[in-house]
All heavy atoms as an XYZ file, in Angstrom:
952
protein
N     110.487    -11.714     33.719
C     110.552    -11.218     32.356
C     109.888    -12.220     31.424
O     110.190    -13.398     31.429
C     112.004    -11.000     31.954
C     112.153    -10.547     30.510
S     113.849    -10.411     29.986
C     114.111     -8.711     30.308
N     108.970    -11.743     30.615
C     108.244    -12.627     29.717
C     108.979    -12.761     28.396
O     109.744    -11.909     27.998
C     106.850    -12.082     29.468
O     106.928    -10.901     28.706
N     108.691    -13.875     27.731
C     109.246    -14.094     26.400
C     108.121    -13.905     25.403
O     107.019    -14.417     25.596
C     109.831    -15.494     26.281
C     111.092    -15.674     27.082
C     111.715    -16.997     26.759
C     113.004    -17.150     27.527
N     113.690    -18.380     27.192
N     108.416    -13.166     24.344
C     107.423    -12.915     23.313
C     108.028    -13.229     21.957
O     109.208    -12.984     21.722
C     106.968    -11.455     23.335
C     106.296    -11.047     24.629
S     105.982     -9.283     24.717
C     104.504     -9.158     23.769
N     107.204    -13.772     21.068
C     107.617    -14.055     19.696
C     106.519    -13.551     18.774
O     105.340    -13.808     19.008
C     107.848    -15.542     19.486
C     108.292    -15.869     18.085
C     108.469    -17.349     17.882
C     108.826    -17.603     16.429
N     108.771    -19.014     16.093
N     106.918    -12.824     17.731
C     105.958    -12.246     16.796
C     106.282    -12.701     15.387
O     107.434    -12.642     14.961
C     105.993    -10.717     16.885
C     105.065     -9.946     15.959
C     103.610    -10.304     16.218
C     105.284     -8.453     16.149
N     105.267    -13.160     14.671
C     105.425    -13.610     13.288
C     104.402    -12.908     12.417
O     103.209    -12.917     12.726
C     105.219    -15.139     13.183
O     106.152    -15.787     14.040
C     105.424    -15.615     11.757
N     104.875    -12.304     11.329
C     103.978    -11.642     10.380
C     103.170    -12.686      9.626
O     103.691    -13.711      9.216
C     104.804    -10.828      9.383
C     103.983    -10.225      8.284
C     104.883     -9.594      7.231
C     104.116     -9.418      5.953
N     104.954     -9.143      4.818
N     101.877    -12.408      9.466
C     101.046    -13.294      8.657
C     100.716    -12.660      7.312
O     100.665    -13.352      6.308
C      99.750    -13.683      9.386
O      99.058    -12.500      9.799
C     100.057    -14.543     10.593
N     100.493    -11.323      7.289
C     100.258    -10.662      6.007
C     100.258     -9.149      6.163
O     100.115     -8.619      7.266
C      98.965    -11.114      5.350
C      97.708    -10.610      5.999
C      96.499    -11.128      5.279
N      95.298    -10.534      5.837
C      94.147    -10.523      5.236
N      94.023    -11.082      4.055
N      93.104     -9.971      5.793
N     100.408     -8.488      5.029
C     100.281     -7.030      4.923
C      99.386     -6.777      3.731
O      99.729     -7.122      2.605
C     101.646     -6.373      4.722
C     101.642     -4.883      4.387
C     101.067     -4.063      5.533
C     103.050     -4.406      4.068
N      98.221     -6.197      3.987
C      97.267     -5.968      2.909
C      96.437     -4.738      3.232
O      95.939     -4.591      4.350
C      96.362     -7.190      2.730
C      95.407     -7.058      1.570
C      94.626     -8.357      1.361
O      94.721     -9.299      2.122
N      93.845     -8.378      0.309
N      96.301     -3.844      2.247
C      95.480     -2.659      2.428
C      95.960     -1.771      3.557
O      95.149     -1.240      4.307
N      97.273     -1.646      3.703
C      97.903     -0.822      4.746
C      97.598     -1.333      6.156
O      97.675     -0.588      7.119
C      97.524      0.640      4.602
N      97.268     -2.623      6.268
C      97.043     -3.244      7.574
C      98.022     -4.414      7.712
O      98.017     -5.337      6.904
C      95.592     -3.749      7.738
C      95.413     -4.478      9.059
C      94.617     -2.591      7.636
N      98.886     -4.315      8.729
C      99.862     -5.363      9.024
C      99.235     -6.299     10.029
O      98.660     -5.866     11.025
C     101.126     -4.728      9.589
C     102.277     -5.654      9.758
C     103.298     -5.843      8.883
C     102.553     -6.506     10.879
N     104.189     -6.763      9.383
C     103.744     -7.189     10.614
C     101.900     -6.755     12.075
C     104.307     -8.095     11.490
C     102.453     -7.677     12.959
C     103.637     -8.326     12.667
N      99.353     -7.618      9.786
C      98.791     -8.605     10.699
C      99.845     -9.635     11.068
O     100.689     -9.990     10.243
C      97.587     -9.313     10.072
C      96.425     -8.384      9.799
C      95.265     -9.078      9.111
O      95.373    -10.284      8.811
O      94.262     -8.412      8.891
N      99.788    -10.075     12.313
C     100.736    -11.075     12.772
C     100.195    -11.841     13.962
O      99.147    -11.509     14.516
N     100.938    -12.885     14.325
C     100.601    -13.689     15.498
C     101.677    -13.492     16.553
O     102.868    -13.555     16.255
C     100.494    -15.169     15.141
C      99.258    -15.574     14.355
C      99.332    -17.051     13.978
C      97.992    -15.300     15.159
N     101.241    -13.264     17.771
C     102.135    -13.021     18.894
C     101.964    -14.138     19.909
O     100.834    -14.490     20.268
C     101.799    -11.667     19.535
C     102.565    -11.293     20.788
C     104.009    -10.969     20.450
C     101.912    -10.111     21.469
N     103.089    -14.708     20.347
C     103.069    -15.702     21.404
C     103.744    -15.083     22.617
O     104.838    -14.527     22.507
C     103.813    -16.967     20.987
C     103.086    -17.721     19.922
C     102.115    -18.665     20.093
C     103.256    -17.582     18.509
N     101.673    -19.118     18.874
C     102.362    -18.469     17.873
C     104.066    -16.796     17.713
C     102.262    -18.594     16.510
C     103.976    -16.910     16.329
C     103.080    -17.808     15.750
N     103.080    -15.170     23.766
C     103.604    -14.539     24.971
C     103.351    -15.415     26.186
O     102.346    -16.111     26.261
C     102.945    -13.181     25.181
N     104.299    -15.330     27.138
C     104.152    -16.053     28.401
C     103.150    -15.350     29.308
O     102.433    -15.994     30.061
C     105.501    -16.144     29.125
C     106.487    -17.017     28.375
O     106.053    -17.825     27.531
O     107.697    -16.893     28.628
N     103.131    -14.012     29.252
C     102.242    -13.232     30.108
C     100.787    -13.414     29.687
O     100.481    -13.687     28.539
C     102.572    -11.740     30.033
C     103.840    -11.404     30.810
O     104.324    -12.280     31.536
O     104.319    -10.277     30.660
N      99.896    -13.218     30.651
C      98.471    -13.314     30.351
C      98.013    -12.149     29.472
O      97.171    -12.312     28.620
C      97.670    -13.351     31.643
N      98.589    -10.975     29.668
C      98.184     -9.800     28.899
C      99.438     -9.029     28.444
O      99.915     -8.146     29.141
C      97.297     -8.893     29.753
C      96.575     -7.813     28.975
C      95.558     -8.361     27.998
O      94.909     -9.363     28.317
O      95.388     -7.776     26.929
N      99.981     -9.369     27.262
C     101.179     -8.676     26.799
C     100.878     -7.225     26.412
O      99.746     -6.876     26.077
C     101.614     -9.477     25.573
C     100.368    -10.129     25.097
C      99.531    -10.372     26.321
N     101.899     -6.408     26.479
C     101.787     -5.000     26.089
C     102.667     -4.812     24.850
O     103.851     -5.127     24.869
C     102.256     -4.063     27.218
C     102.193     -2.617     26.768
C     101.414     -4.282     28.460
N     102.059     -4.296     23.782
C     102.774     -4.075     22.528
C     102.673     -2.605     22.160
O     101.593     -2.010     22.235
C     102.170     -4.942     21.388
C     102.810     -4.634     20.062
C     102.305     -6.412     21.719
N     103.815     -2.027     21.770
C     103.840     -0.646     21.302
C     104.375     -0.625     19.879
O     105.295     -1.378     19.547
C     104.734      0.211     22.204
C     104.201      0.368     23.598
C     105.129      1.168     24.490
O     106.266      1.478     24.065
O     104.730      1.468     25.623
N     103.808      0.255     19.064
C     104.255      0.407     17.685
C     104.601      1.873     17.465
O     103.787      2.755     17.740
C     103.163     -0.039     16.682
C     103.690      0.018     15.262
C     102.676     -1.446     17.017
N     105.833      2.114     16.995
C     106.317      3.480     16.801
C     106.681      3.708     15.339
O     107.279      2.848     14.698
C     107.557      3.725     17.658
C     107.352      3.541     19.144
S     106.302      4.769     19.880
C     107.395      6.156     19.901
N     106.298      4.874     14.844
C     106.682      5.319     13.503
C     107.096      6.783     13.618
O     106.320      7.606     14.111
C     105.525      5.152     12.518
C     105.770      5.799     11.185
C     106.784      5.353     10.354
C     105.003      6.872     10.753
C     107.021      5.960      9.133
C     105.224      7.474      9.541
C     106.244      7.012      8.732
O     106.481      7.617      7.528
N     108.318      7.082     13.203
C     108.877      8.433     13.275
C     108.796      8.979     14.703
O     108.355     10.100     14.934
C     108.199      9.361     12.278
C     108.429      8.942     10.834
S     107.727     10.079      9.626
C     108.868     11.437      9.770
N     109.203      8.166     15.667
C     109.232      8.503     17.084
C     107.861      8.850     17.669
O     107.759      9.495     18.706
C     110.216      9.657     17.375
C     111.671      9.306     17.172
C     112.089      9.386     15.718
O     111.612     10.236     14.985
N     112.980      8.512     15.309
N     106.797      8.438     16.997
C     105.440      8.656     17.488
C     104.708      7.321     17.543
O     104.860      6.499     16.637
C     104.675      9.605     16.566
C     105.233     11.003     16.553
C     104.317     11.932     15.783
N     104.987     13.197     15.584
C     105.203     13.756     14.405
N     104.780     13.182     13.312
N     105.827     14.908     14.321
N     103.886      7.123     18.556
C     103.153      5.851     18.624
C     102.045      5.777     17.575
O     101.390      6.770     17.272
C     102.564      5.862     20.036
C     102.549      7.288     20.456
C     103.656      7.973     19.718
N     101.875      4.606     17.022
C     100.737      4.337     16.138
C      99.586      3.932     17.044
O      99.701      3.016     17.859
C     101.068      3.225     15.124
C     102.170      3.702     14.167
C      99.817      2.815     14.355
C     102.612      2.652     13.173
N      98.480      4.630     16.915
C      97.345      4.436     17.830
C      96.465      3.246     17.464
O      95.907      2.597     18.329
C      96.481      5.707     17.864
C      97.232      6.935     18.321
C      97.527      6.893     19.775
C      98.147      8.208     20.205
N      98.835      8.115     21.453
N      96.313      2.973     16.170
C      95.374      1.941     15.737
C      96.036      0.564     15.766
O      96.406      0.005     14.743
C      94.842      2.267     14.342
C      93.601      1.459     13.997
O      93.163      0.651     14.826
O      93.084      1.644     12.883
N      96.210      0.029     16.978
C      96.817     -1.283     17.205
C      95.803     -2.137     17.966
O      95.310     -1.723     19.009
C      98.129     -1.161     18.011
C      98.697     -2.533     18.313
C      99.132     -0.294     17.280
N      95.504     -3.310     17.410
C      94.544     -4.209     18.046
C      95.244     -5.515     18.398
O      95.889     -6.122     17.541
C      93.371     -4.487     17.109
C      92.620     -3.246     16.693
C      91.665     -3.529     15.552
O      91.541     -4.648     15.081
N      90.985     -2.485     15.091
N      95.111     -5.932     19.643
C      95.687     -7.182     20.112
C      94.566     -8.003     20.728
O      93.955     -7.589     21.717
C      96.782     -6.902     21.139
C      97.586     -8.095     21.625
C      98.387     -8.710     20.486
C      98.504     -7.681     22.757
N      94.265     -9.148     20.110
C      93.173     -9.995     20.596
C      93.674    -11.409     20.810
O      94.431    -11.930     19.985
C      92.028    -10.024     19.574
C      91.373     -8.688     19.344
C      90.275     -8.780     18.294
O      90.291     -9.657     17.444
N      89.323     -7.863     18.351
N      93.238    -12.016     21.905
C      93.640    -13.399     22.153
C      92.909    -14.321     21.179
O      91.777    -14.067     20.785
C      93.354    -13.795     23.598
O      91.974    -13.763     23.850
N      93.599    -15.386     20.793
C      93.001    -16.387     19.922
C      92.499    -17.532     20.788
O      92.520    -17.448     22.014
C      94.025    -16.908     18.893
O      95.068    -17.587     19.592
C      94.608    -15.773     18.066
N      92.078    -18.605     20.181
C      91.582    -19.752     20.936
C      92.713    -20.557     21.554
O      92.483    -21.385     22.428
C      90.723    -20.633     20.032
C      89.459    -19.944     19.581
C      88.629    -20.803     18.648
O      89.040    -21.865     18.230
N      87.448    -20.316     18.312
N      93.957    -20.296     21.116
C      95.115    -20.998     21.664
C      95.679    -20.205     22.840
O      95.845    -18.991     22.744
C      96.197    -21.162     20.571
O      95.621    -21.816     19.441
C      97.371    -21.956     21.079
N      95.997    -20.883     23.914
C      96.533    -20.209     25.103
C      97.882    -19.563     24.792
O      98.746    -20.177     24.173
C      96.694    -21.209     26.241
N      98.041    -18.312     25.184
C      99.295    -17.599     24.975
C      99.494    -17.054     23.584
O     100.551    -16.514     23.267
N      98.491    -17.178     22.720
C      98.594    -16.702     21.340
C      97.641    -15.531     21.136
O      96.500    -15.572     21.579
C      98.253    -17.827     20.363
C      98.390    -17.421     18.907
C      98.033    -18.558     17.971
O      96.819    -18.773     17.736
O      98.953    -19.240     17.501
N      98.135    -14.514     20.451
C      97.347    -13.305     20.216
C      97.452    -12.902     18.749
O      98.508    -13.031     18.133
C      97.863    -12.154     21.088
C      97.757    -12.443     22.555
C      98.767    -13.148     23.213
C      96.657    -12.039     23.287
C      98.669    -13.439     24.559
C      96.553    -12.324     24.639
C      97.559    -13.017     25.266
O      97.452    -13.302     26.592
N      96.360    -12.383     18.211
C      96.347    -11.827     16.860
C      96.608    -10.329     16.977
O      95.914     -9.627     17.710
C      95.002    -12.084     16.192
N      97.631     -9.873     16.261
C      98.010     -8.461     16.275
C      97.647     -7.851     14.928
O      97.953     -8.417     13.882
C      99.511     -8.313     16.540
C     100.071     -6.896     16.567
C      99.423     -6.076     17.674
C     101.580     -6.940     16.742
N      96.982     -6.705     14.978
C      96.536     -6.015     13.760
C      96.905     -4.549     13.908
O      96.493     -3.896     14.870
C      95.030     -6.200     13.608
C      94.438     -5.663     12.353
C      92.945     -6.010     12.330
N      92.258     -5.252     11.340
C      92.090     -5.636     10.079
N      92.547     -6.794      9.682
N      91.450     -4.871      9.226
N      97.678     -4.043     12.939
C      98.158     -2.663     12.984
C      97.755     -1.955     11.708
O      98.150     -2.366     10.612
C      99.695     -2.618     13.126
C     100.138     -3.395     14.357
C     100.192     -1.181     13.163
C     101.616     -3.710     14.378
N      96.963     -0.896     11.835
C      96.629     -0.057     10.679
C      97.765      0.958     10.514
O      97.962      1.816     11.375
C      95.300      0.663     10.889
O      94.257     -0.265     10.920
N      98.492      0.828      9.419
C      99.638      1.701      9.193
C      99.175      3.096      8.810
O      98.199      3.252      8.070
C     100.530      1.122      8.098
C     101.087     -0.277      8.392
C     101.889     -0.787      7.213
C     101.920     -0.274      9.654
N      99.867      4.129      9.289
C      99.472      5.495      8.950
C      99.691      5.772      7.460
O     100.585      5.206      6.839
C     100.387      6.365      9.815
C     101.491      5.496     10.253
C     101.020      4.084     10.181
N      98.853      6.638      6.916
C      98.938      6.923      5.480
C     100.269      7.563      5.095
O     100.685      7.488      3.958
C      97.746      7.780      5.024
C      97.755      9.174      5.548
N      97.263      9.499      6.789
C      98.220     10.329      5.003
C      97.416     10.800      6.989
N      97.990     11.318      5.940
N     100.988      8.171      6.044
C     102.289      8.768      5.746
C     103.317      7.707      5.341
O     104.266      8.008      4.618
C     102.845      9.539      6.961
C     102.051     10.748      7.340
C     100.952     10.426      8.356
O     100.590      9.278      8.577
N     100.410     11.470      8.965
N     103.122      6.469      5.777
C     104.048      5.394      5.403
C     103.890      4.993      3.944
O     104.782      4.383      3.371
C     103.848      4.165      6.288
C     104.434      4.304      7.662
S     104.350      2.775      8.628
C     105.673      1.813      7.882
N     102.755      5.328      3.352
C     102.481      4.954      1.971
C     102.878      6.091      1.028
O     102.059      6.650      0.314
C     101.000      4.606      1.786
C     100.474      3.569      2.730
S     101.428      2.053      2.660
C     101.365      1.566      4.366
N     104.144      6.443      1.056
C     104.648      7.513      0.199
C     106.055      7.164     -0.255
O     106.638      6.179      0.199
C     104.629      8.852      0.950
O     105.405      8.773      2.120
N     106.610      7.960     -1.163
C     107.948      7.710     -1.687
C     108.959      7.583     -0.558
O     108.893      8.300      0.437
C     108.396      8.855     -2.599
C     107.699      8.812     -3.952
O     107.116      7.764     -4.292
O     107.755      9.831     -4.665
N     109.879      6.661     -0.725
C     110.948      6.491      0.241
C     110.860      5.174      0.982
O     110.083      4.295      0.641
N     111.694      5.067      1.984
C     111.725      3.883      2.837
C     111.229      4.298      4.214
O     111.744      5.246      4.808
C     113.151      3.305      2.941
C     113.178      2.094      3.855
C     113.683      2.941      1.561
N     110.214      3.612      4.700
C     109.597      3.945      5.985
C     109.608      2.702      6.864
O     109.312      1.607      6.398
C     108.159      4.420      5.781
C     108.057      5.587      4.869
N     108.155      6.882      5.306
C     107.903      5.663      3.522
C     108.048      7.706      4.283
N     107.892      6.987      3.191
N     109.933      2.895      8.150
C     110.018      1.770      9.077
C     109.240      2.076     10.349
O     109.371      3.156     10.922
C     111.484      1.473      9.444
O     112.213      1.214      8.249
C     111.589      0.269     10.355
N     108.453      1.121     10.763
C     107.762      1.178     12.053
C     108.323      0.050     12.910
O     108.637     -1.029     12.397
C     106.253      1.010     11.875
N     108.478      0.292     14.189
C     109.014     -0.704     15.109
C     107.919     -1.208     16.033
O     107.188     -0.420     16.634
C     110.135     -0.108     15.954
C     111.391      0.320     15.222
C     112.368      0.948     16.197
C     112.026     -0.860     14.516
N     107.825     -2.523     16.153
C     106.902     -3.156     17.090
C     107.746     -3.624     18.267
O     108.690     -4.401     18.085
C     106.170     -4.353     16.449
C     105.457     -3.924     15.170
C     105.196     -4.974     17.445
C     104.898     -5.086     14.368
N     107.425     -3.129     19.463
C     108.235     -3.456     20.629
C     107.384     -4.051     21.751
O     106.176     -3.824     21.820
C     108.956     -2.207     21.181
O     107.983     -1.227     21.539
C     109.909     -1.634     20.159
N     108.052     -4.783     22.601
C     107.464     -5.279     23.839
C     107.356     -4.071     24.761
O     108.365     -3.490     25.151
C     108.371     -6.356     24.428
C     107.914     -6.880     25.773
O     106.986     -6.298     26.368
O     108.495     -7.867     26.232
N     106.144     -3.663     25.084
C     105.941     -2.459     25.873
C     106.527     -2.530     27.266
O     106.915     -1.516     27.837
N     106.630     -3.725     27.819
C     107.156     -3.864     29.176
C     108.681     -3.863     29.199
O     109.299     -3.172     30.007
C     106.622     -5.146     29.804
N     109.303     -4.615     28.293
C     110.764     -4.760     28.304
C     111.461     -3.828     27.315
O     112.652     -3.579     27.439
C     111.146     -6.203     27.999
N     110.741     -3.346     26.313
C     111.335     -2.464     25.322
C     112.075     -3.180     24.205
O     112.697     -2.542     23.364
N     112.011     -4.501     24.167
C     112.676     -5.267     23.111
C     111.954     -5.113     21.786
O     110.716     -5.100     21.740
C     112.719     -6.757     23.472
C     113.469     -7.020     24.747
O     114.408     -6.312     25.085
N     113.036     -8.039     25.469
N     112.713     -5.024     20.704
C     112.116     -4.948     19.368
C     111.662     -6.343     18.968
O     112.447     -7.288     18.947
C     113.115     -4.386     18.342
C     113.471     -2.943     18.696
C     112.545     -4.477     16.926
C     114.565     -2.349     17.818
N     110.378     -6.463     18.644
C     109.806     -7.744     18.228
C     109.827     -7.900     16.710
O     110.031     -8.997     16.198
C     108.371     -7.869     18.730
C     108.179     -7.826     20.245
C     106.703     -7.762     20.584
C     108.838     -9.026     20.891
N     109.595     -6.797     15.998
C     109.509     -6.854     14.530
C     109.668     -5.461     13.969
O     109.407     -4.468     14.641
C     108.155     -7.440     14.122
C     107.964     -7.683     12.647
C     108.843     -8.796     12.097
O     108.728     -9.940     12.551
O     109.647     -8.485     11.207
N     110.090     -5.393     12.722
C     110.180     -4.138     11.986
C     109.260     -4.232     10.774
O     109.269     -5.233     10.080
C     111.609     -3.892     11.497
C     112.583     -3.597     12.601
C     114.025     -3.598     12.062
N     114.964     -3.293     13.106
C     115.470     -4.181     13.946
N     115.097     -5.443     13.865
N     116.331     -3.824     14.875
N     108.499     -3.188     10.541
C     107.660     -3.113      9.345
C     108.331     -2.099      8.430
O     108.440     -0.925      8.781
C     106.227     -2.653      9.670
C     105.590     -3.574     10.702
C     105.395     -2.570      8.393
C     104.277     -3.051     11.255
N     108.781     -2.541      7.267
C     109.454     -1.650      6.329
C     108.636     -1.557      5.051
O     108.271     -2.579      4.468
C     110.872     -2.158      5.998
O     111.597     -2.282      7.227
C     111.603     -1.200      5.094
N     108.349     -0.339      4.642
C     107.606     -0.079      3.409
C     108.501      0.747      2.501
O     109.017      1.783      2.918
C     106.288      0.681      3.704
C     105.566      1.015      2.415
C     105.399     -0.124      4.627
N     108.710      0.261      1.274
C     109.525      0.982      0.294
C     108.665      1.273     -0.921
O     107.968      0.387     -1.414
C     110.727      0.140     -0.134
C     111.663     -0.187      1.002
S     113.177     -1.028      0.501
C     112.585     -2.462     -0.345
N     108.720      2.506     -1.397
C     107.906      2.872     -2.557
C     108.560      4.000     -3.338
O     109.389      4.736     -2.812
C     106.511      3.306     -2.099
N     108.151      4.109     -4.599
C     108.567      5.243     -5.421
C     110.022      5.201     -5.832
O     110.580      4.154     -6.133
N     110.639      6.361     -5.840
C     112.000      6.518     -6.337
C     113.025      5.728     -5.535
O     114.096      5.414     -6.040
C     112.390      8.001     -6.348
C     111.574      8.788     -7.365
O     111.097      8.169     -8.342
O     111.410     10.003     -7.173
N     112.742      5.411     -4.304
C     113.693      4.652     -3.488
C     113.957      3.277     -4.082
O     115.019      2.701     -3.873
C     113.175      4.515     -2.064
N     112.999      2.755     -4.844
C     113.156      1.431     -5.430
C     114.030      1.432     -6.672
O     114.448      0.375     -7.129
C     111.782      0.844     -5.780
C     110.900      0.531     -4.588
C     109.560      0.002     -5.069
C     111.552     -0.456     -3.666
N     114.299      2.587     -7.235
C     115.078      2.650     -8.465
C     116.441      1.992     -8.306
O     116.955      1.367     -9.234
C     115.230      4.095     -8.911
N     117.039      2.107     -7.156
C     118.354      1.533     -6.912
C     118.300      0.215     -6.146
O     119.329     -0.366     -5.848
C     119.216      2.544     -6.135
C     119.414      3.855     -6.862
C     120.155      3.697     -8.189
O     121.067      2.862     -8.266
O     119.784      4.400     -9.141
N     117.115     -0.250     -5.824
C     116.963     -1.476     -5.053
C     117.299     -2.686     -5.916
O     116.862     -2.780     -7.065
C     115.529     -1.568     -4.521
C     115.361     -2.752     -3.601
O     115.905     -2.705     -2.493
O     114.690     -3.711     -4.013
N     118.033     -3.633     -5.375
C     118.467     -4.806     -6.119
C     117.286     -5.660     -6.581
O     117.325     -6.254     -7.653
C     119.474     -5.647     -5.296
C     120.102     -6.743     -6.141
C     118.824     -6.251     -4.076
C     121.022     -6.250     -7.205
N     116.207     -5.701     -5.793
C     115.052     -6.498     -6.206
C     114.388     -5.904     -7.437
O     113.954     -6.624     -8.326
C     114.063     -6.620     -5.053
C     114.616     -7.490     -3.922
C     113.756     -7.390     -2.727
N     114.012     -6.076     -2.129
C     113.708     -5.759     -0.895
N     113.104     -6.618     -0.143
N     113.986     -4.571     -0.422
N     114.337     -4.582     -7.499
C     113.772     -3.931     -8.685
C     114.664     -4.180     -9.891
O     114.176     -4.408    -11.008
C     113.611     -2.433     -8.437
N     115.982     -4.164     -9.687
C     116.927     -4.444    -10.774
C     116.761     -5.877    -11.276
O     116.799     -6.124    -12.482
C     118.365     -4.210    -10.311
C     118.706     -2.760    -10.087
C     118.682     -1.937    -11.373
O     119.145     -2.442    -12.415
O     118.184     -0.809    -11.329
N     116.577     -6.823    -10.346
C     116.388     -8.225    -10.755
C     115.099     -8.388    -11.555
O     115.069     -9.124    -12.547
C     116.351     -9.139     -9.518
C     117.691     -9.319     -8.861
S     118.900    -10.111     -9.935
C     118.168    -11.701    -10.162
N     114.044     -7.720    -11.149
C     112.787     -7.781    -11.871
C     112.953     -7.228    -13.286
O     112.451     -7.797    -14.255
C     111.709     -7.015    -11.106
C     110.333     -7.255    -11.682
O     109.991     -8.427    -11.951
O     109.596     -6.272    -11.853
N     113.680     -6.130    -13.412
C     113.944     -5.539    -14.727
C     114.773     -6.484    -15.591
O     114.488     -6.669    -16.780
C     114.659     -4.195    -14.557
C     115.001     -3.445    -15.838
C     113.747     -3.108    -16.626
C     115.781     -2.181    -15.504
N     115.787     -7.111    -15.006
C     116.610     -8.067    -15.761
C     115.793     -9.259    -16.230
O     115.962     -9.736    -17.356
C     117.790     -8.537    -14.908
C     118.923     -7.541    -14.744
C     119.922     -8.044    -13.703
C     119.618     -7.281    -16.068
N     114.894     -9.747    -15.392
C     114.027    -10.866    -15.797
C     113.139    -10.476    -16.978
O     112.948    -11.257    -17.911
C     113.165    -11.315    -14.621
C     113.909    -12.108    -13.606
C     112.962    -12.680    -12.557
N     113.723    -13.311    -11.504
C     113.705    -12.943    -10.241
N     112.925    -11.966     -9.847
N     114.424    -13.574     -9.349
N     112.583     -9.285    -16.926
C     111.732     -8.820    -18.023
C     112.539     -8.705    -19.322
O     112.067     -9.103    -20.388
C     111.106     -7.475    -17.664
N     113.752     -8.176    -19.240
C     114.595     -8.060    -20.430
C     114.996     -9.426    -20.954
O     115.043     -9.649    -22.173
C     115.826     -7.216    -20.118
C     115.487     -5.747    -19.903
C     116.697     -4.918    -19.496
O     117.789     -5.482    -19.286
O     116.520     -3.698    -19.373
N     115.279    -10.373    -20.060
C     115.622    -11.725    -20.471
C     114.445    -12.384    -21.188
O     114.629    -13.075    -22.201
C     116.053    -12.561    -19.270
C     116.478    -13.992    -19.564
C     117.663    -14.014    -20.527
C     116.823    -14.711    -18.272
N     113.225    -12.179    -20.700
C     112.041    -12.715    -21.367
C     111.915    -12.166    -22.783
O     111.581    -12.897    -23.722
C     110.778    -12.409    -20.570
C     110.663    -13.261    -19.317
O     111.353    -14.297    -19.231
O     109.887    -12.877    -18.423
N     112.175    -10.865    -22.968
C     112.136    -10.270    -24.308
C     113.194    -10.885    -25.216
O     112.922    -11.182    -26.391
C     112.347     -8.756    -24.227
C     111.173     -7.942    -23.701
C     111.590     -6.484    -23.522
C     109.994     -8.042    -24.652
N     114.375    -11.095    -24.698
C     115.447    -11.712    -25.492
C     115.092    -13.149    -25.872
O     115.347    -13.569    -27.014
C     116.764    -11.682    -24.728
C     117.459    -10.327    -24.650
C     118.648    -10.399    -23.699
C     117.914     -9.883    -26.033
N     114.497    -13.901    -24.960
C     114.101    -15.278    -25.270
C     113.054    -15.300    -26.379
O     113.123    -16.118    -27.300
C     113.559    -15.976    -24.027
C     114.617    -16.329    -23.007
C     114.134    -17.251    -21.916
C     112.980    -16.737    -21.139
N     112.616    -17.536    -19.955
N     112.079    -14.394    -26.289
C     111.047    -14.338    -27.326
C     111.656    -13.985    -28.676
O     111.317    -14.596    -29.705
C     109.982    -13.314    -26.960
C     109.102    -13.719    -25.820
C     108.153    -12.604    -25.405
O     108.176    -11.513    -25.956
N     107.322    -12.881    -24.410
N     112.552    -13.014    -28.705
C     113.187    -12.604    -29.965
C     114.038    -13.735    -30.528
O     114.046    -13.983    -31.744
C     114.031    -11.355    -29.739
N     114.749    -14.443    -29.683
C     115.585    -15.548    -30.139
C     114.736    -16.679    -30.709
O     115.053    -17.231    -31.771
C     116.466    -16.059    -28.994
C     117.350    -17.202    -29.388
C     118.452    -16.989    -30.210
C     117.087    -18.492    -28.939
C     119.268    -18.048    -30.579
C     117.887    -19.546    -29.304
C     118.991    -19.334    -30.126
N     113.654    -17.016    -30.033
C     112.771    -18.083    -30.534
C     112.137    -17.693    -31.868
O     112.027    -18.516    -32.777
C     111.691    -18.397    -29.500
C     112.232    -19.114    -28.289
C     111.170    -19.405    -27.268
N     111.749    -20.050    -26.094
C     111.407    -19.793    -24.856
N     110.439    -18.927    -24.602
N     111.987    -20.413    -23.856
N     111.723    -16.437    -31.969
C     111.147    -15.949    -33.230
C     112.192    -16.029    -34.343
O     111.899    -16.454    -35.459
C     110.649    -14.529    -33.051
C     109.843    -13.995    -34.217
C     109.238    -12.617    -33.961
N     110.041    -11.820    -33.051
C     109.619    -11.307    -31.884
N     108.407    -11.480    -31.512
N     110.410    -10.611    -31.120
N     113.424    -15.659    -34.049
C     114.505    -15.724    -35.042
C     114.747    -17.155    -35.487
O     114.943    -17.426    -36.680
C     115.786    -15.130    -34.434
C     116.996    -15.343    -35.289
N     117.217    -14.621    -36.443
C     118.046    -16.198    -35.159
C     118.341    -15.027    -36.988
N     118.870    -15.977    -36.209
N     114.726    -18.112    -34.537
C     114.944    -19.519    -34.873
C     113.832    -20.038    -35.780
O     114.091    -20.816    -36.705
C     115.039    -20.353    -33.607
S     116.546    -20.076    -32.667
N     112.599    -19.651    -35.523
C     111.468    -20.112    -36.333
C     111.565    -19.515    -37.736
O     111.334    -20.202    -38.746
C     110.127    -19.721    -35.662
C     108.960    -19.910    -36.615
C     109.926    -20.549    -34.403
N     111.937    -18.258    -37.856
C     111.994    -17.574    -39.151
C     113.152    -18.039    -40.016
O     113.072    -17.970    -41.240
C     112.093    -16.057    -38.930
C     110.833    -15.453    -38.356
C     111.006    -13.993    -37.968
O     112.120    -13.448    -38.081
O     110.000    -13.394    -37.533
N     114.237    -18.551    -39.434
C     115.393    -18.940    -40.218
C     115.379    -20.395    -40.603
O     116.309    -20.885    -41.246
C     116.701    -18.634    -39.448
O     116.666    -19.295    -38.193
C     116.869    -17.146    -39.260
N     114.374    -21.150    -40.287
C     114.317    -22.572    -40.655
C     113.873    -22.756    -42.058
O     113.198    -22.162    -42.733
C     113.385    -23.328    -39.718
C     113.977    -23.516    -38.364
C     113.064    -24.322    -37.456
O     111.923    -24.634    -37.810
N     113.560    -24.671    -36.285
């Protein structure tokens, strides 16, 4: 049984990229979204032994309102290596990160108003 480790390097333009370390000479990686395999998966060895660059073009259906998850698994053992989660649209309305961003923006407005008030009352 081989050991595999996957680390995300970036997500840009609907393309997920990561580095995979594997004991096997040729690891097998599967990516599933909505119980269907994602076909556009590229796995290339790097100059470092046992290291591979993984590139996944995410399907356009993932770029829509809601929360969407794709699973990257070890094709031989079936272990989950990583989850790709995309959240967009109305699903973010209740998300705590969106709430924190809104609170920060409101706090900035309050700071500006307070500073303006202090300058005007001197």
